[in-house]
N, C-alpha and C positions, 0 to 999 in steps of 0.2 A: 551607452555601451553596457552590455550585460556582464555581471560579475563573474570572474573566472571560477571554475570548480575547483574543490579541494584537490582533485587528481591534476588539472592543469598547474595550480599553484605548486604542488610537491614536485612536479616534473622540472619546473623552473628552478626551484630553490635546491633540488638535490638531482643533477643530472643523471646520475645512474638509476634513479628510481624510474625513468621513462622506459628503459629496457625491461626492468623487474616487472612494471605493471602490464606492458604489453604481453610478456611472457604468461602472466597471470590470467589476464583476459582472454588469451588464446586458449589456455588449457580449459577454463571454465566454459567457454563457448564450445569447444569440441566435446566436452563432457555432457552438453545439454543442460547445463544448470541455468536457472531462470535469470532473466536480464535483472530483476529486482534484487536478488541475492548477490549478484555480481556486483552491481553497482553499490549496494550497501557495504559490503566487505572491502571494496577498493576505496570507498570513501573514508571508512574508519582507518585503515592502514595509511591512506595519504595523510590524514590529520596528525598521526603519529610521526611520519617522516618529516612533516613541517614543524612540529613541536621540537624535535631533536636536530633537525636540519641535516640528517643523514638518512641512509637507508635502514630500515628495521633490521636488516641482516646484520648490521655492525653494531648493534646495541648489545650492552652487558646484560646479564640476567637481573641484575639490581635495577637498571634503567627499565627494563621492560616491565618488571613487577611492581615498581613505583608508578609507572604510567597506568598500569592495569588497576591498581589500587585507586588511583584518582578517578578513572572512569566509572569504576564500580561504585564508588562513593557518590559521585555525582548522578547517576543514573537510577538510584533507587526510586520506586520500586520495580520498575520494567526491566531495566538492564538491557535494553535492546542493543545498544551501542557497545556494550561490553561484550554481548554474545557474538555480535557481528565481528568485532576487532579479533576475538580469540579464534573464531571459525576460520577467518581470512588468515591470520598468522600460521594458524595450523597448516593450511594449504601451502602457504608461502614458503614456510620453513622445510616442509617436506620436499616441495618442488626444487629448491636450492640446496637441499641435502644438509641443513644446519640443525643437526641432531641435538645439539647442546640447547639451543633455544626451544626446539620442539618439545624436548622432555620437560622443560621448565615451565610450559603452559599449563594452567589450571583446568581442571575438568569443568565442564559446563552443564549444569543440571536443567532440565526443562521446567519451567514455571508452571505452578499448578492454579495460578490465579485464574478466576472466572471472568469472562468478558463484562465490559461495563456496557449496559443496554439502555437505550432510551425508552422512556414510556411513550404509549401512542400520542398523548397530547404533546409531549416534547418533539416527536417526530413532526407533528403537524406545525408546530412552531418553527422548526428548523426549515421546513420546506416553504413557508410563506414569508419568512424574514428577509431573504436577499432582495435588494432593490433590482438587480438585474435579472431578467427573465432566464438568461444563459445559466446563471447560478442556480435558480430555482429548479430548473429542468434538470440540471447535472447531479444536484443532490437528490431530486425525485428518482431519476433512472438509477442512481447508485442504491438507494433504498428499495426501490420497487423490484429490481433485478438481483439485489444482493451481490453487486459487482465490487471486485477489488479496484483499487485506484488505477492500477496499470490497465486493467479491462476497460475502464472509463476513458482513460486517455487513447486506447487504440480503437474506439469505436468509430466506424465509418457510417455515414449516412446510409449507404447501401446495407448496413447490418441490421437496420430497422425494418421489419416486415409489417407495414401498416395494416395490411388487410388481415393477417392472421394473429395480430398482436404478439409478435415474438421478436426476441433480439438474439441475434447471432454473435455469440462470444467467441472470439477466435484465438487460438494458440494462448491459451491462459497459462496459469502457472504451472500446470502439469502437461503442458504442450498438447492439451486435447481441446477441440471445439466442442461447444454445447449450445443449445436453444434454451433460452428462459423465456417464461411469459412476461408480458408487460401490460398493465392495466389500461384501458381505454382513456382514462383521465391523463395518465402520463403521456400517452401517444398524442392526445390532444395538446398537451403542452409542448411537445416536440414539433408539432406542426406550426404552432404559434411562433416558436423560436426560429425554425427555419425560414419562415415567411419574413421575419424581421431582421434576422442576423445573416441569412444567405451563405451559411458556410458551403465550401466546395467539395471536399473530399472528407476531411475528418469531422465527425459530429460536434466537436468542441475545438475551435480554433485557439492557438495561443496569441501572444502579442503580435507575432509576426503572421500576417495573413497567409493561410496555406499550410502552417505548421501546427502540430498538436498542441494542445495545452499541456503545460508543464506540471509535474507533480507539485513543485512549490507554488504554481499559481492556484492549483485546487486547494491546497493546504491553507494558503494565505486567504483565500475566499472564505473557506470554512471557519477558520480562527475568527474571522471578522464576524462572520454570521452568529458563532456561537456567544461572542462577546456582546453582540446585540440582544440576544435571547435572555441573557442573565443566568442561563443554565450553569450550575456549578460543578456538575460532574467533569471529571477528567476524561475527555473525549477527543476523538479525532475522526477523520473522515471515514475511517474502517468501522467505526461505532454503528454507522448506518447499515453495513452488511451484518454485523453481530444482531443488530436490532431485528433486521428483516428476518433472520434465521430463527430468532427466539420467538418473534410474532408468529411466524407460520406454524412453529411446533404448537403455539397456544391455540391456533385455529383448528388444530387437528391433523396437520399434514404429517405423515409418517416419516420416520428418520431416514430411510433409503432414498425416498423422493427428494428430501431435503439435501441429501448428500450429493445427489446427482445434480440438483439446481445450483449448488454451491460450487460445484466442480472439484470436490475434495477427493484425494486419491484414497484415502483411508477413512473408514466410517467412524474410527475412533476419534478422529478430529471433530467430526460433526455431533458426536455424543455429548461433548462438553456443554452443549446447548440445553441439554436435558436437565442440568443443575441450575439453570436460571428461568425455566418457564414459569409462568404463572397461568394456570389453566381456566382461562375465561374466554369464551368466543369472542372475537371481535371481527370487524371488517376493514381490511387494510385499504380498500378502495376509497373510504371516506377521508383518506389523509390527503388525497392529491387535488389540490385546487390551485389553479394559476391564474384566476382573475381576482 
């Protein structure tokens, strides 16, 4: 039996939280917010409801501030959980007209930290370390196409254009489709994987046949891979996307083309990679080996 999500646990422990979370989800869906943001915000709010065994709307300012303090202390240096919680609470308090708690929320500043990036030898090590061909191909396409984890999860077999060496990324973070090139070596790996694993619809199946692979499934596989490599950097699956962007800039790709390939809405987001490039030409294709 699969473990219940924080949202499911919170709805059971705090009955009124079910109505609150449903209204929150409905509002965010209508507003066209990304599924990833909505999930992250609700997860953090659910943890808060579980901690206090009551709706966040019923908390005192002191309770809320103490909880936020603990989260902030535990989340250094990234503080992603802290930010997701504050953003989520801001929406919830506004939605339910709780002005007192809304005004007590702290401001959240954007982090200026530069992304952690793999070196090319490290990428090569990551791509050849997993025992399962499925994981080697998954990590390869995440790097080779610069995909977000949600984009990897939502890939269908029909999204791979084997003749043109292109991948169709559908309805990504900013609700826009895009095509990105994929190397012949990665395509070769995909073909091998399809022959041995025989997925039906989704490129990467989860534990239940016919269902997509889960975020936690990908993260678990990636953590295990990194542990085996001995790489000491603080990395996650998204580091492959950061590395893809940085390596392409180092190879001479212009910033506008990179923006389009990454699916960024604002070029300012893409420009952060200019601060981490090391301008020596390399060949990305040499990184992909599946045998």
